[in-house]
C-alpha positions in Angstrom: -21.5 -32.1 8.7 -20.2 -32.4 12.3 -18.4 -29.3 13.6 -14.9 -30.2 14.6 -12.9 -28.6 17.4 -9.4 -27.0 17.0 -6.4 -29.1 17.9 -5.6 -26.7 20.8 -7.6 -24.4 23.1 -7.9 -21.1 21.3 -9.5 -19.6 24.4 -12.4 -18.1 22.4 -15.3 -16.5 24.3 -17.7 -17.9 21.6 -16.4 -21.3 20.4 -19.0 -21.2 17.7 -16.9 -18.7 15.8 -14.3 -21.4 15.0 -15.3 -22.9 11.7 -13.1 -25.4 9.9 -15.2 -26.8 7.0 -16.0 -25.3 3.6 -19.1 -23.1 3.3 -21.3 -23.6 0.3 -24.9 -22.7 -0.2 -25.4 -22.0 3.5 -24.0 -25.4 4.5 -20.8 -26.4 6.2 -19.2 -29.1 3.9 -16.1 -31.1 3.4 -14.2 -31.6 0.2 -15.6 -34.2 -2.2 -12.3 -36.0 -2.0 -12.6 -36.2 1.8 -9.1 -34.8 2.2 -8.1 -32.3 4.8 -5.0 -30.2 5.5 -3.3 -28.7 8.6 -3.3 -25.0 9.5 0.1 -24.1 11.0 0.8 -21.5 13.7 3.8 -19.6 12.4 4.8 -18.8 16.0 5.4 -22.4 16.8 5.5 -24.2 13.5 2.8 -26.6 14.8 -0.7 -27.4 13.4 -3.6 -26.0 15.4 -6.5 -26.8 13.1 -7.4 -28.4 9.8 -9.6 -27.6 6.8 -11.1 -29.5 3.9 -8.8 -29.6 0.8 -11.3 -28.3 -1.8 -10.3 -28.9 -5.4 -11.6 -28.3 -9.0 -14.5 -30.8 -8.4 -15.8 -28.6 -5.6 -16.0 -25.5 -7.7 -19.2 -26.1 -9.6 -21.4 -26.5 -6.5 -20.1 -23.2 -5.0 -20.5 -21.2 -8.2 -24.0 -22.7 -8.9 -25.0 -21.8 -5.3 -23.8 -18.2 -5.8 -25.6 -18.0 -9.2 -28.9 -19.2 -7.7 -28.6 -16.7 -4.9 -27.8 -13.9 -7.3 -31.2 -14.3 -9.1 -32.9 -13.1 -5.9 -30.2 -11.1 -4.1 -29.7 -8.8 -7.1 -33.3 -7.7 -6.5 -32.8 -6.7 -2.9 -33.2 -2.9 -2.5 -30.1 -0.9 -1.8 -31.5 -0.2 1.7 -32.0 -4.0 2.3 -28.4 -4.7 1.3 -27.2 -1.8 3.4 -29.0 -3.1 6.5 -27.4 -6.6 6.0 -23.9 -5.0 5.7 -24.6 -3.0 8.9 -25.6 -6.1 10.8 -22.5 -7.9 9.6 -20.4 -5.0 10.6 -21.9 -5.0 14.1 -21.3 -8.7 14.6 -17.7 -8.4 13.4 -17.0 -5.7 15.9 -18.8 -7.5 18.7 -16.6 -10.6 18.1 -13.4 -8.7 17.5 -11.4 -10.3 20.3 -12.1 -13.9 19.3 -11.5 -13.1 15.6 -8.2 -11.5 16.5 -7.1 -14.6 18.4 -7.8 -16.8 15.4 -6.0 -14.3 13.2 -2.9 -14.4 15.4 -2.7 -18.2 15.2 -3.1 -18.1 11.4 -0.7 -15.2 10.5 1.7 -14.9 13.4 1.1 -11.1 13.8 0.9 -9.6 17.3 -2.5 -9.5 19.0 -2.5 -5.7 18.9 -1.9 -5.8 15.1 -4.7 -8.4 14.7 -7.1 -6.1 16.6 -6.0 -3.2 14.4 -6.6 -5.3 11.2 -10.1 -6.0 12.3 -10.8 -2.3 13.1 -9.4 -1.5 9.7 -11.3 -4.3 8.0 -14.6 -3.3 9.6 -14.2 0.1 8.0 -15.1 -1.6 4.8 -18.4 -3.1 6.0 -19.3 0.3 7.5 -18.3 2.2 4.3 -20.0 -0.1 1.8 -23.1 -0.2 3.9 -23.3 3.5 2.9 -22.1 3.0 -0.6 -25.0 0.5 -1.3 -27.4 3.5 -1.2 -25.1 5.8 -3.2 -25.2 4.0 -6.5 -26.5 6.3 -9.1 -27.3 6.4 -12.8 -26.9 9.5 -15.0 -28.7 11.5 -17.7 -27.1 13.1 -20.7 -28.5 15.9 -23.0 -29.0 14.5 -26.5 -27.8 16.1 -29.7 -30.9 15.1 -31.6 -34.4 16.5 -30.7 -36.9 14.2 -29.0 -34.2 12.0 -27.5 -33.4 11.2 -23.8 -30.2 9.4 -22.8 -29.7 7.9 -19.4 -27.8 5.1 -17.6 -28.4 2.7 -14.8 -26.0 0.6 -12.8 -26.6 -3.1 -12.2 -24.6 -5.8 -10.3 -22.3 -7.7 -12.6 -23.1 -11.2 -11.2 -21.1 -13.9 -9.5 -17.7 -12.8 -8.3 -14.6 -14.9 -7.4 -12.4 -13.4 -4.7 -8.9 -14.8 -4.4 -7.4 -13.4 -1.2 -3.9 -13.5 0.4 -2.6 -14.5 3.8 -1.1 -11.3 5.0 -4.3 -9.4 5.8 -7.0 -12.1 5.4 -9.8 -10.4 7.3 -9.3 -7.1 5.6 -8.9 -8.5 2.1 -12.1 -10.6 2.4 -14.1 -7.7 3.7 -12.7 -5.2 1.3 -13.9 -7.4 -1.6 -17.0 -8.9 -0.2 -18.4 -5.7 1.2 -18.2 -3.9 -2.1 -19.6 -6.9 -4.0 -22.6 -7.3 -1.6 -23.3 -3.6 -1.6 -23.5 -3.8 -5.4 -25.8 -6.8 -5.3 -23.3 -9.4 -6.3 -22.7 -12.8 -4.8 -19.3 -14.3 -4.1 -17.1 -17.4 -4.0 -14.1 -16.8 -1.7 -10.9 -18.8 -2.1 -8.8 -17.9 1.0 -5.1 -18.5 1.2 -4.1 -22.0 2.4 -2.4 -20.4 5.4 -5.4 -18.4 6.6 -8.8 -20.0 5.7 -10.2 -19.9 9.3 -10.8 -16.2 9.5 -12.7 -16.3 6.1 -14.9 -19.1 7.4 -15.6 -17.1 10.6 -16.6 -14.1 8.5 -19.0 -16.4 6.5 -20.5 -17.6 9.8 -21.1 -14.1 10.9 -22.5 -13.1 7.5 -25.0 -16.0 7.9 -25.9 -14.7 11.4 -26.4 -11.2 10.0 -29.0 -12.6 7.7 -27.3 -12.8 4.3 -29.3 -15.5 2.2 -27.6 -18.8 1.6 -25.3 -18.8 -1.4 -24.5 -15.1 -1.3 -21.1 -15.9 0.3 -19.3 -19.2 -0.2 -15.8 -20.2 0.9 -13.6 -22.9 -0.6 -10.4 -23.6 1.5 -7.7 -25.5 -0.3 -4.0 -26.4 -0.1 -1.1 -24.7 -2.0 -1.0 -27.7 -4.3 -4.6 -27.3 -5.3 -4.7 -23.5 -5.4 -3.6 -23.1 -9.0 -6.1 -25.5 -10.5 -9.0 -24.4 -8.3 -8.2 -20.7 -9.0 -8.1 -21.4 -12.8 -11.4 -23.2 -12.6 -13.0 -20.2 -10.9 -11.4 -17.8 -13.5 -12.6 -19.8 -16.4 -16.1 -20.7 -15.1 -18.7 -19.3 -17.5 -21.0 -18.3 -14.6 -18.3 -16.2 -12.9 -18.4 -12.7 -14.3 -15.8 -10.9 -12.2 -12.5 -11.9 -10.5 -10.8 -9.9 -7.7 -7.2 -11.0 -6.8 -4.7 -9.7 -4.3 -1.3 -11.3 -4.4 2.0 -11.4 -6.4 2.5 -9.9 -9.8 3.6 -13.2 -11.2 0.3 -14.9 -10.2 -1.7 -11.9 -11.2 -0.5 -12.2 -14.8 -1.4 -15.9 -14.9 -4.9 -15.1 -13.6 -5.2 -12.4 -16.2 -4.5 -14.9 -18.9 -7.1 -17.3 -17.5 -9.7 -14.5 -17.6 -8.8 -13.3 -21.1 -10.7 -15.8 -23.2 -14.0 -14.9 -21.6 -13.1 -11.2 -21.2 -14.0 -11.3 -17.5 -13.8 -8.1 -15.5 -10.7 -8.3 -13.3 -9.3 -6.3 -10.4 -5.7 -6.9 -9.6 -3.9 -5.6 -6.5 -0.3 -6.9 -6.9 3.2 -6.4 -5.7 4.7 -3.2 -4.3 8.5 -2.8 -3.8 7.6 0.7 -2.6 10.1 3.5 -2.2 10.2 5.9 0.7 12.0 9.3 0.2 13.4 11.4 3.0 14.7 14.9 2.1 17.1 17.1 4.1 14.3 19.4 5.2 12.0 16.6 6.5 11.0 16.2 10.1 13.1 13.1 10.8 11.2 12.1 13.9 7.9 12.2 11.8 9.5 10.2 9.0 10.9 7.6 11.4 7.6 7.3 13.3 5.8 6.7 10.0 8.4 4.3 8.6 8.8 1.9 11.6 5.1 0.7 11.6 4.9 0.9 7.8 7.9 -1.4 7.4 7.7 -3.7 10.4 3.9 -4.1 10.7 3.2 -7.8 10.2 7.0 -8.4 10.0 7.2 -6.4 6.7 4.6 -8.6 4.9 2.5 -6.0 3.3 2.2 -5.0 -0.3 2.4 -1.3 0.6 5.3 -1.6 3.0 8.4 0.5 2.3 11.2 -1.6 0.8 13.7 0.9 -0.6 14.4 4.0 1.6 16.1 6.9 -0.2 17.7 9.4 2.2 19.2 12.7 1.1 22.9 12.7 2.0 22.7 15.7 4.4 20.6 13.8 6.9 21.5 10.2 5.9 23.7 9.4 9.0 21.3 11.0 11.5 18.3 9.4 10.0 20.0 6.0 9.9 21.0 6.2 13.5 17.5 7.3 14.6 15.8 4.5 12.6 18.1 1.8 13.9 17.5 2.9 17.5 13.7 2.7 17.0 14.0 -0.7 15.3 16.0 -2.1 18.2 13.2 -1.3 20.5 10.9 -3.7 18.7 10.2 -6.9 20.6 9.9 -10.1 18.6 7.9 -13.0 19.8 4.7 -15.0 19.6 1.7 -12.9 18.7 -0.2 -13.8 21.8 2.6 -12.5 24.1 1.4 -9.0 25.1 5.0 -7.7 25.0 5.4 -8.7 21.4 5.5 -5.8 18.9 6.7 -7.8 15.9 5.5 -11.4 15.3 6.5 -14.3 13.1 6.6 -14.4 9.4 3.6 -16.3 8.1 5.5 -18.7 5.8 9.0 -20.2 6.1 9.8 -19.1 2.6 9.8 -15.5 3.9 12.7 -16.3 6.2 14.8 -17.7 3.3 14.1 -14.7 1.0 14.9 -12.2 3.8 18.2 -14.0 4.7 19.1 -14.2 1.0 18.7 -10.5 0.5 20.8 -9.8 3.7 23.6 -12.0 2.5 23.5 -10.5 -1.0 23.7 -7.0 0.5 26.6 -7.8 2.7 28.5 -9.5 -0.2 28.0 -6.3 -2.2 29.4 -3.9 0.5 26.4 -3.0 2.6 26.6 -2.7 6.4 24.0 -4.1 8.9 22.9 -1.4 11.3 20.7 -3.7 13.3 19.4 -7.3 13.0 20.3 -9.5 10.0 19.6 -12.9 11.6 17.0 -15.5 12.1 15.7 -16.0 15.6 15.1 -19.3 17.3 11.9 -18.8 19.2 9.6 -21.8 19.8 10.6 -23.3 16.4 8.6 -20.5 14.8 9.3 -18.4 11.7 11.1 -15.4 13.2 13.7 -12.9 11.8 15.2 -9.8 13.4 14.0 -6.4 12.4 16.9 -5.5 10.0 18.2 -2.3 8.6 20.9 -2.2 5.9 23.0 1.0 5.2 25.0 1.7 2.1 22.6 0.0 -0.3 23.2 0.2 -4.0 21.1 -0.4 -7.1 22.9 -3.7 -7.9 21.7 -5.4 -4.7 18.7 -7.8 -4.8 16.8 -5.6 -2.3 16.8 -2.8 -4.9 14.8 -4.9 -7.4 13.0 -7.6 -5.4 10.1 -7.1 -3.1 11.2 -8.5 0.2 8.0 -9.3 2.2 10.1 -9.6 5.3 11.4 -7.3 8.2 14.2 -5.8 6.1 14.7 -2.4 4.7 17.7 -0.8 2.9 18.9 2.8 3.1 20.1 4.3 -0.2 21.8 7.8 -0.2 20.9 10.4 -2.8 21.9 14.0 -3.6 19.2 15.6 -5.7 15.4 15.4 -6.1 15.7 14.3 -9.7 18.1 11.5 -8.7 15.7 10.3 -6.0 12.6 10.3 -8.3 14.5 8.4 -11.0 15.6 5.7 -8.5 12.2 5.4 -6.9 10.5 4.9 -10.3 13.1 2.4 -11.5 10.9 -0.6 -10.9 8.3 -2.4 -12.9 5.9 -1.9 -9.9 3.8 1.1 -9.0 1.6 0.5 -6.0 2.6 3.1 -3.4 5.4 5.7 -2.9 6.2 7.8 0.2 8.0 11.1 0.5 8.9 13.3 3.5 9.7 17.0 3.0 8.5 20.4 4.3 8.9 22.1 0.9 5.3 22.4 -0.5 6.5 22.9 -4.1 8.6 19.7 -3.9 5.7 17.9 -2.3 3.4 18.7 -5.3 6.2 17.8 -7.8 6.7 14.4 -6.1 2.9 13.8 -6.1 2.9 14.2 -9.8 6.2 12.6 -10.7 6.3 9.5 -8.6 5.0 6.5 -10.6 2.6 4.9 -8.2 -1.2 4.6 -7.7 -0.9 6.0 -4.1 1.4 8.6 -2.7 2.0 9.2 1.0 2.9 12.9 1.5 4.5 13.2 4.9 2.3 10.1 5.6 3.0 6.4 6.1 0.2 3.9 5.9 -2.7 5.8 4.3 -5.0 2.9 3.5 -8.6 3.4 4.6 -12.1 2.5 3.4 -12.8 6.0 2.0 -9.5 6.3 0.1 -9.2 4.7 -3.4 -6.7 1.8 -3.2 -4.8 0.4 -6.2 -1.7 0.6 -8.3 -0.3 1.2 -11.8 2.3 -0.6 -13.9 2.9 -4.2 -12.8 1.1 -3.5 -9.5 -2.2 -4.1 -11.2 -5.4 -2.2 -12.0 -8.8 -1.3 -10.5 -9.6 0.2 -7.2 -10.7 -1.5 -4.0 -12.0 1.2 -1.7 -13.1 4.8 -2.0 -16.2 6.5 -3.1 -17.9 5.3 -6.3 -14.7 3.7 -7.8 -14.6 0.5 -5.7 -18.3 -0.4 -6.0 -18.2 0.3 -9.7 -15.8 -2.6 -10.0 -18.8 -4.8 -9.3 -21.3 -3.0 -11.5 -22.2 -2.7 -15.2 -23.4 0.5 -16.8 -26.4 0.1 -19.0 -27.3 2.9 -21.4 -30.9 3.7 -22.4 -31.9 6.0 -25.3 -35.6 6.9 -25.5 -37.2 8.8 -28.4 -40.3 10.9 -27.5 -43.1 12.1 -29.7 -44.7 15.6 -29.1 -41.8 16.9 -27.0 -38.7 19.0 -27.8 
């Protein structure tokens, strides 16, 4: 169909990167209903593009295309798949600036952060280009004479990827790169807020040489998201689902996949604790916490939400943190002076404001921030730090997903660990101390899938990413574990004659 232009000038060096139709079987298509929906710039609350509103009736064509492509793509050699991923990686890096500009308009994050997300995301295409050639079977010594036992790994089949709006480039590439390395094909359902970057990635995958049907993208509205996602989860041809998002939705999708026993990877909510002990390097802890918390205005699953500070350094750390937070500059993501952009969705403003008011009502003090900002009618909130937080406040139990953190005092290590683990979630935890014995105890005792030891954001392509408890299961990066999410293991037993 005809390629439409954006509603505003995005100032792209290569305008062909802007794609605003669905992508199915190598074709740019509209929704069968003919409906479209607006994409909103969070920095201005104005539409800048539109996409087709795909629905349940559009699912079959995408899944069938992925299935047809799988019959041939699964037979590509590991080297051939690696070469395709390497070409895709090169194109993504070559078009980084344009992709970053689209990302700013979709998410509201500053341009520097958008560039950083693409650098981070391209780590997955690079990593899994190598992983494609590292898939190995095994051999086992048999108990009975004359027998040989061995395994091979094979791609599981068609995959549905349900991706969030906070890191849309990284989440598509983290899932798709592993799937394509394994020999699987994919149907991507991007978030309603951020479909354009997913479509740009599909365009670049096509240019890299991936066969038609290997990658398909179905943009849709928030209204159609539940039914379209359910159709993908329950489709008999789809053999694997990978979802990043809230714990509430993850449990719904898990139920959808249960009847057909689909393989499922869930990367869910965080509400992550951050522990600072008396013997910590406070500058190091602050310098790790500020970007961990306020990157993308606090809208990350691994961001620190609850900050526990030992009483001996509580006041000093609070003052240092507040000073650094006040230096953040809030504004539109394309303003080069901006260091914190808009929230992506207006609901984030309401939740952040609600937690601030609840904390104040329950005796907390606001060290800095605490208010919405009126900038270009966009979704802006001040970087906010609350002191004197207590366990009965909303912020202690609710994941914020906004630029708000709370400081909780503690006295002993045991008290801090108990408070940190007092949540249904277990994605990431962070601790800062120069006591090596304590560091190891915390690594073992904190209940999370990832522990930052004198480290803030530790996510990278080579590091296994995933949580425990209500934060989900499965790994999405790292050696062997991530690509195994898209593989089946087949065991062979051979009986020999005339041999031991």
